[in-house]
PAKOL-862010 format. One record per residue (C-alpha): x, y negated, z negated; residue in one letter. Coordinates in nm, 2 decimals. Layout:
// residues N
(r (X,Y,Z),a)
...
This chain:
// residues 61
(r (0.83,1.44,-3.25),m)
(r (0.62,1.72,-3.10),i)
(r (0.52,1.77,-2.71),l)
(r (0.24,1.92,-2.53),p)
(r (0.30,2.22,-2.39),p)
(r (0.46,2.15,-2.01),f)
(r (0.20,2.24,-1.76),n)
(r (0.41,2.28,-1.44),e)
(r (0.09,2.30,-1.18),a)
(r (-0.10,1.97,-1.30),e)
(r (0.27,1.78,-1.27),w)
(r (0.28,1.85,-0.98),r)
(r (-0.02,1.76,-0.83),r)
(r (-0.05,1.46,-0.99),k)
(r (0.29,1.41,-0.83),l)
(r (0.17,1.48,-0.48),e)
(r (-0.12,1.25,-0.54),q)
(r (0.10,0.98,-0.60),a)
(r (0.33,1.10,-0.31),d)
(r (0.01,1.08,-0.09),a)
(r (-0.06,0.70,-0.21),a)
(r (0.24,0.58,-0.09),n)
(r (0.36,0.46,0.25),h)
(r (0.58,0.66,0.41),k)
(r (0.88,0.53,0.69),r)
(r (0.80,0.57,1.08),n)
(r (0.45,0.58,1.01),q)
(r (0.13,0.43,1.11),d)
(r (0.01,0.19,0.86),i)
(r (-0.38,0.12,0.89),e)
(r (-0.52,-0.17,0.63),v)
(r (-0.90,-0.14,0.65),g)
(r (-1.11,-0.33,0.35),g)
(r (-0.77,-0.47,0.19),g)
(r (-0.58,-0.78,0.30),r)
(r (-0.22,-0.83,0.49),v)
(r (-0.05,-1.07,0.31),i)
(r (0.33,-1.20,0.42),l)
(r (0.54,-1.42,0.18),t)
(r (0.77,-1.67,0.42),s)
(r (1.13,-1.73,0.29),p)
(r (1.04,-2.07,0.11),n)
(r (0.71,-1.85,-0.07),g)
(r (0.45,-1.95,0.10),t)
(r (0.21,-1.68,0.13),r)
(r (-0.02,-1.62,0.47),y)
(r (-0.26,-1.37,0.52),e)
(r (-0.32,-1.22,0.88),v)
(r (-0.65,-1.14,0.98),t)
(r (-0.73,-1.02,1.33),v)
(r (-1.04,-1.12,1.56),s)
(r (-1.29,-0.87,1.73),d)
(r (-1.09,-0.99,2.05),a)
(r (-0.71,-0.90,1.87),g)
(r (-0.62,-1.26,1.86),a)
(r (-0.40,-1.29,1.54),l)
(r (-0.44,-1.56,1.27),s)
(r (-0.32,-1.66,0.96),t)
(r (-0.40,-1.87,0.66),s)
(r (-0.28,-1.96,0.36),s)
(r (-0.31,-1.77,0.06),v)
């Protein structure tokens, strides 16, 4: 098998992009257009939403 030439700069750039996309411990997580879905111990999934007044609510998904 012949491997293509190794491009360390390209590999490093892709690795840094992937790392930047991951959530980190001890940092805030902001969810804009996505949903927050939590799973209960019995496997039921719930979507968490917030109103403009800051009230949280859930609905099953």
